[in-house]
C-alpha positions in Angstrom: -34.3 24.5 -0.5 -32.7 21.1 1.6 -32.8 17.9 0.3 -31.1 14.1 -0.4 -30.2 12.8 -3.6 -30.8 9.6 -4.3 -28.9 8.2 -6.9 -29.9 4.9 -9.1 -28.0 2.0 -10.3 -28.1 -0.4 -13.3 -31.6 -1.4 -14.6 -32.6 2.1 -14.3 -31.7 2.7 -17.7 -33.8 3.2 -20.4 -34.2 4.1 -24.1 -34.7 8.3 -24.2 -32.6 8.6 -21.0 -30.8 12.0 -21.0 -32.0 13.1 -24.3 -34.3 15.8 -23.0 -31.3 17.1 -20.9 -28.8 17.1 -23.7 -31.2 19.2 -26.1 -32.1 21.7 -23.5 -28.7 22.3 -22.1 -25.3 22.3 -24.1 -23.5 21.9 -21.2 -25.1 18.4 -20.5 -24.3 17.5 -24.1 -20.8 18.5 -23.6 -20.7 16.1 -20.8 -22.3 12.9 -22.6 -18.7 13.5 -25.2 -16.7 13.5 -22.6 -17.9 10.1 -21.1 -17.8 8.7 -24.8 -13.9 10.0 -25.0 -13.1 8.5 -21.6 -15.1 5.4 -21.7 -16.2 4.5 -25.4 -19.9 5.0 -24.4 -21.6 6.9 -26.7 -24.8 7.9 -24.5 -26.6 9.7 -27.3 -26.0 6.9 -29.7 -26.9 4.1 -27.4 -29.7 5.5 -25.7 -31.4 8.3 -27.4 -34.6 7.7 -29.2 -35.6 4.3 -29.1 -32.2 3.1 -27.9 -30.1 0.4 -29.3 -30.4 -3.1 -28.7 -27.2 -3.3 -26.3 -28.6 -0.6 -23.8 -28.9 -3.2 -21.2 -25.2 -4.4 -21.5 -23.6 -4.1 -18.3 -20.8 -1.2 -19.4 -23.3 0.8 -21.6 -26.1 0.7 -18.7 -23.6 1.1 -15.4 -21.8 4.3 -17.7 -25.1 5.7 -19.0 -26.8 5.6 -15.9 -23.9 7.4 -14.0 -23.5 9.8 -17.0 -27.7 10.5 -16.8 -27.2 11.0 -13.0 -24.4 13.5 -12.9 -26.4 15.6 -15.6 -29.1 15.9 -13.4 -27.0 17.1 -10.6 -25.3 19.6 -13.1 -28.8 21.3 -14.2 -29.9 21.9 -10.4 -26.9 23.7 -10.2 -26.5 25.3 -13.1 -29.7 26.2 -13.6 -31.8 26.4 -10.1 -28.4 26.9 -7.9 -29.3 23.9 -6.0 -27.3 21.2 -4.4 -27.9 18.3 -2.5 -27.3 18.2 1.3 -27.1 14.5 1.7 -26.3 11.6 -0.9 -26.7 7.9 -1.5 -26.5 5.9 -4.0 -28.4 2.4 -4.7 -25.6 -0.2 -5.6 -23.5 1.1 -8.6 -25.4 4.6 -8.0 -22.6 4.9 -5.3 -20.4 6.4 -8.0 -22.6 9.1 -8.6 -23.3 9.4 -5.0 -19.6 10.6 -4.2 -19.6 13.2 -7.2 -22.8 14.5 -5.8 -21.5 15.1 -2.3 -18.4 16.4 -3.6 -16.2 13.6 -2.7 -15.3 12.5 -6.1 -14.1 14.4 -9.2 -16.9 13.2 -12.0 -14.0 11.7 -14.2 -11.8 10.0 -11.3 -15.7 8.1 -10.7 -16.1 7.4 -14.1 -12.5 6.0 -14.2 -13.5 3.5 -11.0 -16.8 2.5 -12.6 -14.5 1.5 -15.9 -11.4 -0.2 -13.7 -14.5 -2.3 -11.6 -15.8 -3.3 -15.0 -12.6 -4.6 -16.3 -12.1 -6.5 -13.0 -15.6 -8.0 -13.0 -14.8 -9.0 -17.1 -11.7 -10.8 -15.6 -12.2 -12.5 -12.1 -15.6 -12.5 -11.6 -17.6 -15.9 -11.4 -21.1 -16.0 -13.7 -23.7 -15.8 -11.2 -27.4 -14.6 -10.5 -29.6 -12.2 -8.6 -33.3 -12.7 -7.6 -35.9 -10.6 -5.8 -38.3 -12.0 -3.1 -41.3 -9.3 -2.0 -43.5 -10.3 0.6 -41.0 -12.4 3.1 -38.8 -10.5 5.7 -35.5 -10.8 5.8 -35.1 -13.0 8.9 -37.4 -15.5 7.3 -35.6 -15.5 4.2 -32.2 -16.5 6.1 -33.7 -19.3 8.1 -35.1 -20.6 4.7 -31.6 -20.4 3.2 -30.4 -22.3 6.5 -33.2 -25.0 6.1 -32.1 -25.7 2.6 -28.3 -26.2 3.7 -27.0 -23.5 1.9 -23.2 -22.1 2.1 -23.9 -18.0 2.7 -20.5 -17.7 0.5 -22.3 -19.4 -2.3 -25.7 -17.3 -1.8 -26.7 -14.6 0.5 -29.0 -11.3 0.6 -27.4 -8.9 -1.4 -30.2 -6.4 -1.2 -32.2 -5.2 1.6 -34.6 -2.7 0.0 -37.4 -2.8 2.8 -38.7 -4.7 5.6 -40.0 -7.3 3.2 -38.1 -7.1 0.2 -34.6 -8.5 -0.4 -32.2 -9.3 -3.4 -30.3 -12.9 -3.5 -27.6 -13.1 -4.7 -24.9 -16.1 -5.8 -24.4 -18.8 -7.7 -27.2 -19.4 -10.5 -28.5 -22.9 -9.7 -28.7 -21.8 -5.9 -30.4 -18.5 -6.3 -33.1 -20.4 -8.5 -33.4 -23.1 -5.8 -34.2 -20.6 -3.2 -36.5 -18.8 -5.5 -38.7 -21.5 -6.4 -38.7 -22.7 -2.7 -39.7 -19.0 -1.7 -42.1 -18.7 -4.3 -44.8 -20.6 -2.5 -45.3 -18.0 0.0 -44.1 -14.9 -1.4 -45.8 -12.3 -3.2 -43.1 -12.1 -5.9 -40.1 -14.4 -6.3 -38.4 -13.7 -9.6 -34.8 -13.5 -11.5 -33.4 -10.4 -12.5 -31.8 -9.7 -15.9 -28.2 -9.7 -14.0 -24.9 -12.3 -15.0 -23.1 -11.1 -12.2 -23.8 -12.2 -8.3 -23.5 -8.7 -7.2 -23.0 -7.9 -3.3 -21.8 -11.5 -3.0 -18.7 -12.7 -1.3 -18.3 -14.6 -5.0 -17.1 -11.1 -6.0 -14.2 -10.4 -3.4 -11.5 -11.2 -6.0 -12.8 -8.2 -7.9 -13.2 -5.7 -4.6 -9.4 -7.2 -3.8 -8.1 -5.4 -7.0 -10.7 -2.5 -7.1 -9.6 -1.8 -3.4 -5.9 -1.6 -4.8 -6.8 0.3 -7.6 -8.6 2.7 -5.0 -5.8 3.4 -2.8 -3.2 3.6 -5.8 -4.8 6.1 -8.2 -7.8 7.8 -6.5 -7.7 11.3 -5.0 -10.8 12.2 -2.8 -12.1 15.3 -1.1 -12.8 15.2 2.4 -15.0 16.2 4.1 -17.5 16.2 0.7 -20.0 19.3 0.5 -22.5 17.2 1.2 -22.8 14.3 3.8 -22.7 11.0 2.5 -24.2 7.8 3.0 -23.8 4.2 1.4 -25.8 1.1 1.6 -22.7 -1.0 2.8 -22.8 0.9 5.7 -26.3 1.0 6.1 -25.6 4.6 7.2 -23.5 7.9 7.0 -19.8 7.5 5.7 -18.2 9.4 8.5 -14.4 9.6 7.5 -12.2 9.1 4.2 -10.7 5.7 5.0 -14.4 4.7 5.4 -15.2 6.6 2.0 -12.4 4.3 0.3 -13.6 1.1 1.8 -17.4 1.5 0.4 -16.0 2.8 -3.1 -13.3 -0.2 -3.2 -15.4 -3.0 -1.5 -19.4 -2.4 -2.0 -19.5 -4.7 -5.2 -19.1 -7.7 -2.8 -20.8 -6.4 0.2 -24.5 -6.7 1.4 -26.5 -3.2 0.4 -28.8 -2.0 3.1 -30.7 0.4 1.3 -33.7 0.5 3.4 -31.6 1.2 6.6 -29.8 4.1 4.8 -33.3 6.0 4.2 -34.2 5.4 7.6 -30.8 6.8 8.8 -30.9 9.9 6.6 -34.5 10.4 8.0 -33.5 10.0 11.5 -30.8 12.9 10.9 -33.7 15.3 9.7 -33.6 14.7 6.2 -37.5 14.9 4.8 -37.2 15.5 1.2 -36.0 13.4 -1.0 -34.8 13.5 -5.3 -34.2 10.8 -7.1 -31.9 12.1 -9.5 -31.3 10.0 -12.5 -32.9 7.8 -14.8 -36.6 6.1 -13.6 -38.2 5.9 -10.6 -37.3 2.7 -8.9 -36.0 4.6 -5.7 -39.0 6.6 -5.5 -41.1 4.0 -4.9 -38.8 2.1 -2.7 -38.8 5.6 -0.6 -42.5 5.0 0.0 -42.0 1.4 1.1 -39.8 2.6 4.0 -40.3 6.2 4.8 -44.1 7.4 4.6 -43.6 11.0 6.1 -41.8 12.7 3.5 -42.1 13.6 -0.4 -39.7 11.8 -3.1 -39.4 13.5 -6.6 -38.5 12.0 -9.7 -35.6 14.2 -11.7 -35.1 13.2 -14.6 -36.2 15.8 -17.2 -35.9 19.5 -17.7 -39.7 19.7 -16.7 -39.4 17.9 -13.5 -36.6 19.5 -12.3 -38.2 23.0 -12.8 -41.1 21.9 -11.0 -39.3 20.2 -8.1 -36.6 23.6 -7.8 -40.0 26.0 -7.8 -41.5 24.0 -5.3 -39.5 24.6 -1.8 -42.5 22.6 0.4 -41.9 19.1 1.8 -45.3 17.7 2.1 -46.2 14.5 3.2 -46.1 12.0 0.9 -49.5 11.7 -0.9 -49.3 7.7 -0.8 -50.4 7.4 2.7 -49.7 7.9 6.5 -47.6 6.6 9.2 -44.3 5.2 9.4 -45.2 1.4 8.5 -43.1 0.1 5.7 -45.3 -1.0 2.8 -45.1 -4.0 0.8 -46.2 -3.4 -2.9 -47.2 -6.1 -5.6 -47.1 -4.0 -8.8 -44.6 -4.3 -11.6 -41.6 -3.4 -9.6 -38.5 -3.9 -11.1 -35.3 -4.0 -9.0 -31.9 -2.1 -9.8 -28.7 -2.9 -8.8 
């Protein structure tokens, strides 16, 4: 079976994630133990059951989503002999995508996450992010210009679909822009994040992270799967590009809809969200309408996916046009 893996980012974390996998497969429990020893984040203690109160804090959220995503990839490979032909990670899901594509060892990827978190704590300025649904990217940019905004202080950090973007930057500017855009947007709301991810404000962080990647990170290039990066809006074509993505993507815009379109143009028609939640599967529907996206986060769902080799059209509708949804949509980073 050929499929493309979509790896989720922060805000996909939730209570109970990874618990069924660890209960069913001892090697997943062992992997979570390795994560605890290396990062200090105890996935079972933080996330199992009803979850601990700090499960949405930056470090446990980032490490936890990464750990569960890698566990899903392990179950696909070990139980079903399946591996993705292509991988893309949404924002901080980039690290799991590098693992899924065979470009980075999982422990090295985890170390990069920990270094990024250390640098964010030491060098990042406080900021905010907020999503806008129902206004095209070009119109959002025009409104920022009308408000006299400095693009280094507030910018579009994520382009998720034709009419869904995420603003990032200084908190007061994000609040002002959201208030302005809310008059004609379907939704315009703040996200529960304290860092201005994918903003030029984080360049001091990525300067340090790029140095770390150059000094400390060994890659396997090419990997076993095609690697896509939202920072590039398409495929990663060389080890040099892969290193740039790994070191710089936190301060660069993330063009997720372009990645999905590039994967489809390359012939990918079956997609699987490998990790907690279904945020990326819903985003997939907004950009690609003639492909199937499965949610893989627990043993039964993974088994159903492995037993169904077909690539039937998405039952949500027909045609290629992007769709705007107005339901309860939680963004991710």
